[in-house]
Each structure stands twice: as C-alpha cells, then as structure tokens.
Backbone and ligand atoms as CSV (ligand in chain L), in Angstrom:
chain,resi,resn,atom,element,x,y,z
A,1,MET,N,N,17.438,7.293,-18.003
A,1,MET,CA,C,16.092,7.606,-17.537
A,1,MET,C,C,15.364,8.419,-18.601
A,2,ALA,N,N,14.087,8.326,-18.532
A,2,ALA,CA,C,13.276,9.057,-19.512
A,2,ALA,C,C,11.975,9.500,-18.867
A,3,LEU,N,N,11.479,10.609,-19.355
A,3,LEU,CA,C,10.188,11.089,-18.863
A,3,LEU,C,C,9.070,10.279,-19.508
A,4,ARG,N,N,8.061,9.980,-18.719
A,4,ARG,CA,C,6.871,9.320,-19.270
A,4,ARG,C,C,5.705,10.306,-19.212
A,5,ASP,N,N,4.783,10.126,-20.119
A,5,ASP,CA,C,3.595,10.988,-20.132
A,5,ASP,C,C,2.647,10.576,-19.007
A,6,ILE,N,N,2.120,11.554,-18.316
A,6,ILE,CA,C,1.151,11.285,-17.249
A,6,ILE,C,C,-0.254,11.361,-17.845
A,7,VAL,N,N,-1.014,10.278,-17.672
A,7,VAL,CA,C,-2.387,10.274,-18.194
A,7,VAL,C,C,-3.257,11.170,-17.317
A,8,THR,N,N,-4.247,11.765,-17.921
A,8,THR,CA,C,-5.106,12.670,-17.167
A,8,THR,C,C,-6.539,12.144,-17.125
A,9,ASP,N,N,-7.350,12.862,-16.364
A,9,ASP,CA,C,-8.720,12.437,-16.113
A,9,ASP,C,C,-9.457,12.177,-17.410
A,10,GLY,N,N,-10.284,11.195,-17.353
A,10,GLY,CA,C,-10.989,10.800,-18.565
A,10,GLY,C,C,-10.361,9.559,-19.156
A,11,ASP,N,N,-9.081,9.313,-18.811
A,11,ASP,CA,C,-8.443,8.094,-19.307
A,11,ASP,C,C,-8.941,6.917,-18.464
A,12,ARG,N,N,-9.506,5.931,-19.140
A,12,ARG,CA,C,-10.108,4.787,-18.439
A,12,ARG,C,C,-9.084,3.980,-17.648
A,13,ILE,N,N,-7.823,4.113,-18.011
A,13,ILE,CA,C,-6.797,3.329,-17.307
A,13,ILE,C,C,-6.783,3.658,-15.817
A,14,LEU,N,N,-7.189,4.879,-15.479
A,14,LEU,CA,C,-7.184,5.296,-14.065
A,14,LEU,C,C,-8.253,4.584,-13.237
A,15,THR,N,N,-9.168,3.874,-13.909
A,15,THR,CA,C,-10.238,3.171,-13.187
A,15,THR,C,C,-9.967,1.664,-13.084
A,16,LYS,N,N,-8.851,1.226,-13.640
A,16,LYS,CA,C,-8.580,-0.219,-13.692
A,16,LYS,C,C,-7.775,-0.702,-12.486
A,17,THR,N,N,-7.963,-1.958,-12.137
A,17,THR,CA,C,-7.176,-2.579,-11.071
A,17,THR,C,C,-5.874,-3.105,-11.661
A,18,CYS,N,N,-4.774,-2.786,-11.002
A,18,CYS,CA,C,-3.454,-3.191,-11.508
A,18,CYS,C,C,-3.111,-4.616,-11.079
A,19,ARG,N,N,-2.319,-5.271,-11.895
A,19,ARG,CA,C,-1.871,-6.629,-11.597
A,19,ARG,C,C,-0.583,-6.586,-10.758
A,20,PRO,N,N,-0.401,-7.630,-9.919
A,20,PRO,CA,C,0.842,-7.675,-9.132
A,20,PRO,C,C,2.073,-7.792,-10.028
A,21,VAL,N,N,3.187,-7.290,-9.516
A,21,VAL,CA,C,4.482,-7.477,-10.183
A,21,VAL,C,C,5.001,-8.861,-9.804
A,22,GLU,N,N,5.395,-9.609,-10.811
A,22,GLU,CA,C,5.956,-10.934,-10.550
A,22,GLU,C,C,7.429,-11.000,-10.921
A,23,LYS,N,N,7.812,-10.192,-11.905
A,23,LYS,CA,C,9.213,-10.212,-12.349
A,23,LYS,C,C,9.927,-8.948,-11.890
A,24,PHE,N,N,10.967,-9.138,-11.093
A,24,PHE,CA,C,11.753,-8.004,-10.593
A,24,PHE,C,C,12.982,-7.882,-11.483
A,25,ASP,N,N,12.758,-7.350,-12.667
A,25,ASP,CA,C,13.787,-7.366,-13.697
A,25,ASP,C,C,14.202,-5.949,-14.115
A,26,GLU,N,N,14.971,-5.881,-15.175
A,26,GLU,CA,C,15.454,-4.602,-15.714
A,26,GLU,C,C,14.312,-3.688,-16.140
A,27,LYS,N,N,13.256,-4.311,-16.645
A,27,LYS,CA,C,12.113,-3.533,-17.115
A,27,LYS,C,C,11.454,-2.799,-15.949
A,28,LEU,N,N,11.362,-3.477,-14.811
A,28,LEU,CA,C,10.796,-2.855,-13.608
A,28,LEU,C,C,11.708,-1.715,-13.135
A,29,ALA,N,N,13.010,-1.973,-13.134
A,29,ALA,CA,C,13.970,-0.949,-12.701
A,29,ALA,C,C,13.867,0.299,-13.581
A,30,LYS,N,N,13.719,0.066,-14.881
A,30,LYS,CA,C,13.601,1.181,-15.832
A,30,LYS,C,C,12.312,1.963,-15.569
A,31,LEU,N,N,11.219,1.223,-15.319
A,31,LEU,CA,C,9.941,1.887,-15.016
A,31,LEU,C,C,10.086,2.766,-13.776
A,32,LEU,N,N,10.705,2.217,-12.721
A,32,LEU,CA,C,10.874,2.970,-11.471
A,32,LEU,C,C,11.752,4.204,-11.684
A,33,ASP,N,N,12.831,4.047,-12.431
A,33,ASP,CA,C,13.719,5.190,-12.698
A,33,ASP,C,C,12.985,6.271,-13.489
A,34,ASP,N,N,12.228,5.840,-14.479
A,34,ASP,CA,C,11.467,6.798,-15.302
A,34,ASP,C,C,10.390,7.495,-14.468
A,35,MET,N,N,9.728,6.727,-13.601
A,35,MET,CA,C,8.691,7.319,-12.752
A,35,MET,C,C,9.295,8.354,-11.805
A,36,ALA,N,N,10.470,8.059,-11.263
A,36,ALA,CA,C,11.128,8.998,-10.345
A,36,ALA,C,C,11.442,10.307,-11.059
A,37,GLU,N,N,11.943,10.198,-12.264
A,37,GLU,CA,C,12.279,11.409,-13.026
A,37,GLU,C,C,11.007,12.188,-13.384
A,38,THR,N,N,9.984,11.447,-13.776
A,38,THR,CA,C,8.709,12.067,-14.147
A,38,THR,C,C,8.090,12.796,-12.952
A,39,LEU,N,N,8.165,12.158,-11.780
A,39,LEU,CA,C,7.608,12.766,-10.562
A,39,LEU,C,C,8.351,14.050,-10.211
A,40,LYS,N,N,9.673,13.993,-10.338
A,40,LYS,CA,C,10.494,15.150,-9.986
A,40,LYS,C,C,10.161,16.350,-10.879
A,41,VAL,N,N,10.093,16.086,-12.169
A,41,VAL,CA,C,9.808,17.164,-13.119
A,41,VAL,C,C,8.394,17.720,-12.909
A,42,ALA,N,N,7.459,16.825,-12.574
A,42,ALA,CA,C,6.069,17.257,-12.371
A,42,ALA,C,C,5.874,17.915,-11.005
A,43,GLU,N,N,6.904,17.831,-10.148
A,43,GLU,CA,C,6.854,18.417,-8.796
A,43,GLU,C,C,5.690,17.879,-7.976
A,44,GLY,N,N,5.487,16.559,-8.074
A,44,GLY,CA,C,4.437,15.928,-7.273
A,44,GLY,C,C,5.040,15.242,-6.058
A,45,VAL,N,N,4.169,14.667,-5.216
A,45,VAL,CA,C,4.645,13.944,-4.033
A,45,VAL,C,C,4.471,12.433,-4.188
A,46,GLY,N,N,3.832,12.023,-5.286
A,46,GLY,CA,C,3.677,10.594,-5.513
A,46,GLY,C,C,3.202,10.316,-6.920
A,47,LEU,N,N,3.484,9.108,-7.382
A,47,LEU,CA,C,3.082,8.720,-8.734
A,47,LEU,C,C,2.870,7.204,-8.751
A,48,ALA,N,N,1.814,6.775,-9.419
A,48,ALA,CA,C,1.513,5.350,-9.519
A,48,ALA,C,C,1.634,4.908,-10.977
A,49,ALA,N,N,2.019,3.650,-11.182
A,49,ALA,CA,C,2.274,3.150,-12.536
A,49,ALA,C,C,1.103,3.361,-13.509
A,50,PRO,N,N,-0.155,3.175,-13.080
A,50,PRO,CA,C,-1.237,3.407,-14.049
A,50,PRO,C,C,-1.263,4.842,-14.583
A,51,GLN,N,N,-0.702,5.774,-13.814
A,51,GLN,CA,C,-0.661,7.167,-14.278
A,51,GLN,C,C,0.298,7.358,-15.449
A,52,VAL,N,N,1.192,6.388,-15.636
A,52,VAL,CA,C,2.044,6.439,-16.829
A,52,VAL,C,C,1.689,5.288,-17.777
A,53,GLY,N,N,0.455,4.772,-17.602
A,53,GLY,CA,C,-0.079,3.811,-18.568
A,53,GLY,C,C,0.291,2.359,-18.327
A,54,ILE,N,N,0.823,2.061,-17.138
A,54,ILE,CA,C,1.261,0.688,-16.840
A,54,ILE,C,C,0.381,0.104,-15.735
A,55,LEU,N,N,-0.338,-0.970,-16.055
A,55,LEU,CA,C,-1.272,-1.542,-15.074
A,55,LEU,C,C,-0.594,-2.570,-14.171
A,56,ARG,N,N,0.407,-2.098,-13.443
A,56,ARG,CA,C,1.114,-2.955,-12.483
A,56,ARG,C,C,1.134,-2.285,-11.126
A,57,ARG,N,N,1.247,-3.105,-10.071
A,57,ARG,CA,C,1.179,-2.577,-8.706
A,57,ARG,C,C,2.527,-1.992,-8.280
A,58,VAL,N,N,2.771,-0.797,-8.787
A,58,VAL,CA,C,4.030,-0.074,-8.548
A,58,VAL,C,C,3.673,1.380,-8.273
A,59,CYS,N,N,4.224,1.951,-7.197
A,59,CYS,CA,C,4.068,3.382,-6.981
A,59,CYS,C,C,5.275,3.932,-6.236
A,60,ILE,N,N,5.428,5.242,-6.298
A,60,ILE,CA,C,6.530,5.907,-5.612
A,60,ILE,C,C,5.978,7.106,-4.845
A,61,VAL,N,N,6.646,7.410,-3.738
A,61,VAL,CA,C,6.256,8.551,-2.905
A,61,VAL,C,C,7.515,9.315,-2.522
A,62,ASP,N,N,7.453,10.634,-2.658
A,62,ASP,CA,C,8.543,11.496,-2.171
A,62,ASP,C,C,7.923,12.829,-1.782
A,63,ILE,N,N,7.722,12.999,-0.474
A,63,ILE,CA,C,7.066,14.239,-0.040
A,63,ILE,C,C,8.081,15.344,0.231
A,64,GLY,N,N,9.344,15.082,-0.127
A,64,GLY,CA,C,10.366,16.110,0.049
A,64,GLY,C,C,10.916,16.188,1.462
A,65,ASP,N,N,10.738,15.104,2.242
A,65,ASP,CA,C,11.288,15.085,3.598
A,65,ASP,C,C,12.544,14.212,3.644
A,66,GLU,N,N,13.020,13.936,4.870
A,66,GLU,CA,C,14.276,13.197,5.034
A,66,GLU,C,C,14.194,11.745,4.559
A,67,ASN,N,N,12.973,11.239,4.344
A,67,ASN,CA,C,12.822,9.858,3.875
A,67,ASN,C,C,13.193,9.701,2.400
A,68,GLY,N,N,13.220,10.811,1.679
A,68,GLY,CA,C,13.540,10.736,0.253
A,68,GLY,C,C,12.481,9.968,-0.516
A,69,LEU,N,N,12.920,9.310,-1.572
A,69,LEU,CA,C,12.001,8.586,-2.447
A,69,LEU,C,C,11.768,7.175,-1.919
A,70,THR,N,N,10.499,6.781,-1.830
A,70,THR,CA,C,10.158,5.415,-1.423
A,70,THR,C,C,9.508,4.702,-2.604
A,71,GLU,N,N,10.079,3.570,-2.973
A,71,GLU,CA,C,9.520,2.755,-4.055
A,71,GLU,C,C,8.711,1.622,-3.448
A,72,LEU,N,N,7.481,1.476,-3.890
A,72,LEU,CA,C,6.596,0.448,-3.336
A,72,LEU,C,C,6.125,-0.467,-4.463
A,73,ILE,N,N,6.488,-1.745,-4.352
A,73,ILE,CA,C,6.020,-2.735,-5.319
A,73,ILE,C,C,5.058,-3.661,-4.579
A,74,ASN,N,N,3.909,-3.929,-5.170
A,74,ASN,CA,C,2.869,-4.768,-4.559
A,74,ASN,C,C,2.545,-4.320,-3.123
A,75,PRO,N,N,2.335,-3.013,-2.907
A,75,PRO,CA,C,2.125,-2.536,-1.539
A,75,PRO,C,C,0.741,-2.875,-0.990
A,76,GLU,N,N,0.699,-3.027,0.320
A,76,GLU,CA,C,-0.563,-3.271,1.034
A,76,GLU,C,C,-0.526,-2.484,2.327
A,77,ILE,N,N,-1.619,-1.823,2.659
A,77,ILE,CA,C,-1.713,-1.158,3.956
A,77,ILE,C,C,-2.087,-2.223,4.981
A,78,ILE,N,N,-1.191,-2.462,5.933
A,78,ILE,CA,C,-1.458,-3.531,6.911
A,78,ILE,C,C,-1.920,-2.973,8.254
A,79,ASP,N,N,-1.769,-1.669,8.457
A,79,ASP,CA,C,-2.268,-1.065,9.691
A,79,ASP,C,C,-2.518,0.411,9.450
A,80,GLN,N,N,-3.537,0.933,10.097
A,80,GLN,CA,C,-3.804,2.364,9.982
A,80,GLN,C,C,-4.509,2.844,11.232
A,81,SER,N,N,-4.292,4.128,11.560
A,81,SER,CA,C,-4.969,4.686,12.724
A,81,SER,C,C,-5.092,6.199,12.583
A,82,GLY,N,N,-6.002,6.755,13.357
A,82,GLY,CA,C,-6.209,8.198,13.364
A,82,GLY,C,C,-6.884,8.689,12.093
A,83,HIS,N,N,-7.093,9.992,12.052
A,83,HIS,CA,C,-7.738,10.614,10.893
A,83,HIS,C,C,-7.089,11.945,10.598
A,84,GLN,N,N,-7.104,12.321,9.346
A,84,GLN,CA,C,-6.751,13.680,8.946
A,84,GLN,C,C,-7.688,14.056,7.804
A,85,SER,N,N,-8.118,15.297,7.815
A,85,SER,CA,C,-8.962,15.789,6.737
A,85,SER,C,C,-8.234,16.975,6.130
A,86,GLY,N,N,-7.979,16.935,4.833
A,86,GLY,CA,C,-7.219,18.029,4.238
A,86,GLY,C,C,-7.317,18.036,2.736
A,87,ALA,N,N,-6.706,19.055,2.145
A,87,ALA,CA,C,-6.739,19.221,0.692
A,87,ALA,C,C,-5.816,18.211,0.031
A,88,GLU,N,N,-6.277,17.675,-1.076
A,88,GLU,CA,C,-5.497,16.674,-1.801
A,88,GLU,C,C,-5.686,16.880,-3.290
A,89,GLY,N,N,-4.615,16.692,-4.033
A,89,GLY,CA,C,-4.675,16.787,-5.486
A,89,GLY,C,C,-4.001,15.583,-6.103
A,90,CYS,N,N,-3.880,15.596,-7.430
A,90,CYS,CA,C,-3.319,14.444,-8.141
A,90,CYS,C,C,-2.742,14.941,-9.460
A,91,LEU,N,N,-1.579,14.430,-9.845
A,91,LEU,CA,C,-0.960,14.855,-11.104
A,91,LEU,C,C,-1.840,14.530,-12.309
A,92,SER,N,N,-2.747,13.558,-12.156
A,92,SER,CA,C,-3.636,13.206,-13.264
A,92,SER,C,C,-4.870,14.099,-13.346
A,93,PHE,N,N,-5.046,14.971,-12.333
A,93,PHE,CA,C,-6.184,15.900,-12.337
A,93,PHE,C,C,-5.670,17.313,-12.060
A,94,PRO,N,N,-4.945,17.889,-13.030
A,94,PRO,CA,C,-4.337,19.196,-12.794
A,94,PRO,C,C,-5.392,20.239,-12.411
A,95,ASN,N,N,-5.030,21.057,-11.444
A,95,ASN,CA,C,-5.889,22.169,-11.006
A,95,ASN,C,C,-7.183,21.754,-10.323
A,96,GLU,N,N,-7.250,20.503,-9.862
A,96,GLU,CA,C,-8.419,20.084,-9.090
A,96,GLU,C,C,-7.938,19.627,-7.714
A,97,TYR,N,N,-8.651,20.075,-6.692
A,97,TYR,CA,C,-8.314,19.685,-5.327
A,97,TYR,C,C,-9.592,19.350,-4.583
A,98,ALA,N,N,-9.465,18.403,-3.656
A,98,ALA,CA,C,-10.629,17.996,-2.874
A,98,ALA,C,C,-10.244,17.864,-1.413
A,99,VAL,N,N,-11.247,17.958,-0.553
A,99,VAL,CA,C,-11.039,17.622,0.852
A,99,VAL,C,C,-11.237,16.116,0.973
A,100,VAL,N,N,-10.174,15.422,1.440
A,100,VAL,CA,C,-10.222,13.968,1.545
A,100,VAL,C,C,-9.810,13.553,2.955
A,101,ASP,N,N,-10.601,12.687,3.543
A,101,ASP,CA,C,-10.297,12.134,4.857
A,101,ASP,C,C,-9.371,10.927,4.677
A,102,ARG,N,N,-8.271,10.928,5.422
A,102,ARG,CA,C,-7.303,9.817,5.341
A,102,ARG,C,C,-6.858,9.452,6.745
A,103,PRO,N,N,-6.296,8.244,6.922
A,103,PRO,CA,C,-5.714,7.928,8.228
A,103,PRO,C,C,-4.495,8.821,8.512
A,104,MET,N,N,-4.232,9.105,9.775
A,104,MET,CA,C,-3.065,9.907,10.141
A,104,MET,C,C,-1.789,9.077,10.109
A,105,PHE,N,N,-1.933,7.777,10.431
A,105,PHE,CA,C,-0.775,6.874,10.458
A,105,PHE,C,C,-1.098,5.630,9.638
A,106,VAL,N,N,-0.156,5.193,8.811
A,106,VAL,CA,C,-0.326,3.910,8.132
A,106,VAL,C,C,0.981,3.118,8.185
A,107,THR,N,N,0.832,1.807,8.155
A,107,THR,CA,C,1.979,0.924,7.977
A,107,THR,C,C,1.736,0.166,6.682
A,108,VAL,N,N,2.728,0.206,5.812
A,108,VAL,CA,C,2.609,-0.411,4.498
A,108,VAL,C,C,3.633,-1.533,4.377
A,109,LYS,N,N,3.158,-2.665,3.887
A,109,LYS,CA,C,4.056,-3.772,3.562
A,109,LYS,C,C,4.225,-3.756,2.049
A,110,ALA,N,N,5.451,-3.894,1.576
A,110,ALA,CA,C,5.681,-3.850,0.124
A,110,ALA,C,C,6.959,-4.614,-0.204
A,111,GLN,N,N,7.284,-4.637,-1.482
A,111,GLN,CA,C,8.559,-5.193,-1.921
A,111,GLN,C,C,9.365,-4.082,-2.566
A,112,ASP,N,N,10.692,-4.205,-2.504
A,112,ASP,CA,C,11.546,-3.238,-3.192
A,112,ASP,C,C,11.799,-3.717,-4.628
A,113,ARG,N,N,12.615,-2.973,-5.352
A,113,ARG,CA,C,12.805,-3.299,-6.776
A,113,ARG,C,C,13.516,-4.638,-7.000
A,114,ASN,N,N,14.082,-5.193,-5.927
A,114,ASN,CA,C,14.713,-6.509,-6.041
A,114,ASN,C,C,13.821,-7.641,-5.541
A,115,GLY,N,N,12.611,-7.274,-5.078
A,115,GLY,CA,C,11.679,-8.288,-4.611
A,115,GLY,C,C,11.738,-8.534,-3.117
A,116,ASN,N,N,12.620,-7.806,-2.408
A,116,ASN,CA,C,12.725,-7.992,-0.958
A,116,ASN,C,C,11.565,-7.303,-0.248
A,117,GLU,N,N,10.949,-8.031,0.697
A,117,GLU,CA,C,9.833,-7.450,1.450
A,117,GLU,C,C,10.327,-6.501,2.527
A,118,PHE,N,N,9.550,-5.443,2.757
A,118,PHE,CA,C,9.858,-4.511,3.850
A,118,PHE,C,C,8.559,-3.878,4.316
A,119,THR,N,N,8.610,-3.264,5.488
A,119,THR,CA,C,7.462,-2.470,5.919
A,119,THR,C,C,7.944,-1.043,6.140
A,120,VAL,N,N,7.040,-0.107,5.923
A,120,VAL,CA,C,7.379,1.304,6.075
A,120,VAL,C,C,6.184,2.005,6.712
A,121,LYS,N,N,6.487,2.963,7.584
A,121,LYS,CA,C,5.420,3.707,8.257
A,121,LYS,C,C,5.329,5.111,7.691
A,122,GLY,N,N,4.137,5.638,7.688
A,122,GLY,CA,C,3.962,7.012,7.249
A,122,GLY,C,C,3.029,7.746,8.200
A,123,GLU,N,N,3.302,9.028,8.373
A,123,GLU,CA,C,2.475,9.868,9.243
A,123,GLU,C,C,2.149,11.148,8.486
A,124,GLY,N,N,0.957,11.692,8.691
A,124,GLY,CA,C,0.603,12.973,8.096
A,124,GLY,C,C,0.600,12.908,6.572
A,125,LEU,N,N,1.316,13.842,5.945
A,125,LEU,CA,C,1.322,13.909,4.479
A,125,LEU,C,C,1.843,12.618,3.841
A,126,ARG,N,N,2.830,12.005,4.491
A,126,ARG,CA,C,3.387,10.760,3.947
A,126,ARG,C,C,2.340,9.636,3.993
A,127,ALA,N,N,1.555,9.575,5.063
A,127,ALA,CA,C,0.474,8.584,5.159
A,127,ALA,C,C,-0.564,8.861,4.075
A,128,ARG,N,N,-0.879,10.138,3.902
A,128,ARG,CA,C,-1.841,10.539,2.865
A,128,ARG,C,C,-1.352,10.107,1.484
A,129,ALA,N,N,-0.075,10.341,1.222
A,129,ALA,CA,C,0.486,9.991,-0.092
A,129,ALA,C,C,0.481,8.476,-0.315
A,130,PHE,N,N,0.827,7.713,0.717
A,130,PHE,CA,C,0.791,6.250,0.579
A,130,PHE,C,C,-0.633,5.803,0.221
A,131,CYS,N,N,-1.613,6.313,0.941
A,131,CYS,CA,C,-3.011,5.912,0.698
A,131,CYS,C,C,-3.448,6.297,-0.713
A,132,HIS,N,N,-3.111,7.518,-1.113
A,132,HIS,CA,C,-3.504,8.033,-2.428
A,132,HIS,C,C,-2.908,7.158,-3.545
A,133,GLU,N,N,-1.606,6.856,-3.425
A,133,GLU,CA,C,-0.948,6.089,-4.499
A,133,GLU,C,C,-1.429,4.645,-4.529
A,134,ILE,N,N,-1.638,4.045,-3.367
A,134,ILE,CA,C,-2.112,2.660,-3.335
A,134,ILE,C,C,-3.541,2.586,-3.876
A,135,ASP,N,N,-4.345,3.609,-3.605
A,135,ASP,CA,C,-5.680,3.681,-4.207
A,135,ASP,C,C,-5.605,3.590,-5.734
A,136,HIS,N,N,-4.628,4.299,-6.332
A,136,HIS,CA,C,-4.488,4.282,-7.797
A,136,HIS,C,C,-4.339,2.849,-8.327
A,137,LEU,N,N,-3.678,1.991,-7.533
A,137,LEU,CA,C,-3.432,0.615,-7.997
A,137,LEU,C,C,-4.721,-0.199,-8.005
A,138,ASN,N,N,-5.737,0.344,-7.320
A,138,ASN,CA,C,-7.054,-0.318,-7.295
A,138,ASN,C,C,-8.081,0.439,-8.126
A,139,GLY,N,N,-7.608,1.340,-8.972
A,139,GLY,CA,C,-8.519,2.080,-9.841
A,139,GLY,C,C,-9.325,3.150,-9.134
A,140,VAL,N,N,-8.858,3.542,-7.942
A,140,VAL,CA,C,-9.568,4.555,-7.151
A,140,VAL,C,C,-8.776,5.858,-7.194
A,141,VAL,N,N,-9.451,6.950,-7.506
A,141,VAL,CA,C,-8.777,8.253,-7.502
A,141,VAL,C,C,-9.335,9.121,-6.372
A,142,PHE,N,N,-8.593,10.187,-6.040
A,142,PHE,CA,C,-8.939,10.996,-4.858
A,142,PHE,C,C,-10.349,11.568,-4.937
A,143,LYS,N,N,-10.814,11.822,-6.154
A,143,LYS,CA,C,-12.153,12.402,-6.297
A,143,LYS,C,C,-13.236,11.415,-5.864
A,144,ASP,N,N,-12.923,10.117,-5.984
A,144,ASP,CA,C,-13.874,9.086,-5.530
A,144,ASP,C,C,-14.067,9.157,-4.015
A,145,ARG,N,N,-13.071,9.682,-3.314
A,145,ARG,CA,C,-13.110,9.722,-1.846
A,145,ARG,C,C,-13.372,11.135,-1.324
A,146,ALA,N,N,-13.619,12.074,-2.223
A,146,ALA,CA,C,-13.729,13.479,-1.823
A,146,ALA,C,C,-14.959,13.731,-0.964
A,147,GLU,N,N,-14.753,14.468,0.130
A,147,GLU,CA,C,-15.894,14.981,0.881
A,147,GLU,C,C,-16.536,16.077,0.039
A,148,ARG,N,N,-15.662,16.919,-0.541
A,148,ARG,CA,C,-16.131,17.938,-1.479
A,148,ARG,C,C,-14.917,18.454,-2.256
A,149,MET,N,N,-15.177,19.041,-3.421
A,149,MET,CA,C,-14.104,19.642,-4.206
A,149,MET,C,C,-13.855,21.062,-3.679
A,150,LEU,N,N,-12.604,21.525,-3.781
A,150,LEU,CA,C,-12.291,22.890,-3.373
A,150,LEU,C,C,-12.714,23.874,-4.470
A,151,SER,N,N,-13.152,25.047,-4.046
A,151,SER,CA,C,-13.525,26.104,-4.992
A,151,SER,C,C,-12.250,26.763,-5.513
A,152,PRO,N,N,-12.344,27.467,-6.657
A,152,PRO,CA,C,-11.168,28.188,-7.185
A,152,PRO,C,C,-10.566,29.148,-6.159
A,153,GLU,N,N,-11.396,29.765,-5.322
A,153,GLU,CA,C,-10.904,30.701,-4.295
A,153,GLU,C,C,-10.089,29.954,-3.240
A,154,GLU,N,N,-10.576,28.783,-2.876
A,154,GLU,CA,C,-9.860,27.980,-1.884
A,154,GLU,C,C,-8.540,27.468,-2.443
A,155,ILE,N,N,-8.552,27.094,-3.731
A,155,ILE,CA,C,-7.334,26.572,-4.368
A,155,ILE,C,C,-6.257,27.664,-4.408
A,156,GLU,N,N,-6.684,28.893,-4.650
A,156,GLU,CA,C,-5.739,30.011,-4.695
A,156,GLU,C,C,-4.993,30.192,-3.386
A,157,LYS,N,N,-5.665,29.846,-2.287
A,157,LYS,CA,C,-5.069,30.029,-0.956
A,157,LYS,C,C,-4.149,28.891,-0.551
A,158,LEU,N,N,-4.130,27.806,-1.310
A,158,LEU,CA,C,-3.317,26.633,-0.932
A,158,LEU,C,C,-1.834,26.968,-0.906
L,1,NI,NI,NI,-2.867,10.641,-7.957
C-alpha cells in the first residue's frame, strides 16, 4: 500500500465527472488499498478517487463505526428519505466547513472490488458520507451544496 496525495481546492479535477469502472483488476485493488491507507492517515470519514487524481467512479467510507470500511465502485443512490442539516467538511478543503442539508437515510447500490453488486444502507453520518463521496464522482463538492459556510468561531466549537 502507498499513500496518495490528496488534491485540494482549486484543482479542476474536483469539478469533473468520473467515468465508470469497467475493469475489476489489480490496478483497481491497488487504488482501493492506497485510498484506504490515505484516508486513515488523513483521519477522514470518506475519500473519492478524484481526490487522489483518478477520474473513476470509486469511493470509500469509514465513519469509525461497526461497519468499518465500505468500498463503493460505480455507486448509485437508489433510495433516500428524511433530512439532516449539519456541519460538513472535506479532505480537499482543509479548515473549511459548511452547513449542508442531506437525507437522513440512503440506500446505495454499488459493486465491490470484484465487480459483485450489492446494496448498502446508511443513516445519519454514514448517509451524509455516502452522499458527499458520491457527489465527488459527479464533480460536486460540499461547498456547492452549502446553505452557508461556518465561521472560524463555529469551527472552533466543532
Ligand atoms: Ni470530500
């Protein structure tokens, strides 16, 4: 495994739409392993492939709960309900936080690293993370959805 550099705001790659994964090969496995290590070191709850410079529909989520790390290839939100409004940040925008409205519950259909389809449900922070990471695959970042940015005083209280 190896650490990958996380691109930050201003990088145009964060605005691009990612292409679907078609080959479930060693290269994909290596990308996923590297992303997992990168996420762990960065102490984030999710990471999308464009954040490490790869325009493919791949993301990972690990909010530190009993679900552990979830790898999502070609993910799609197939159901959502409820609302939550809360603070959200992104590893590509260090020290910036916004109030973002997200569904409280989502169901995501995706493929695993071997190409097998599965569905996974998320609630609360996990639902928020799924939405945030899948947005990245469509060139959308949390600031695009922000109701407002948090002030430095508010960020200190997080
Ligand atoms: Ni992000």
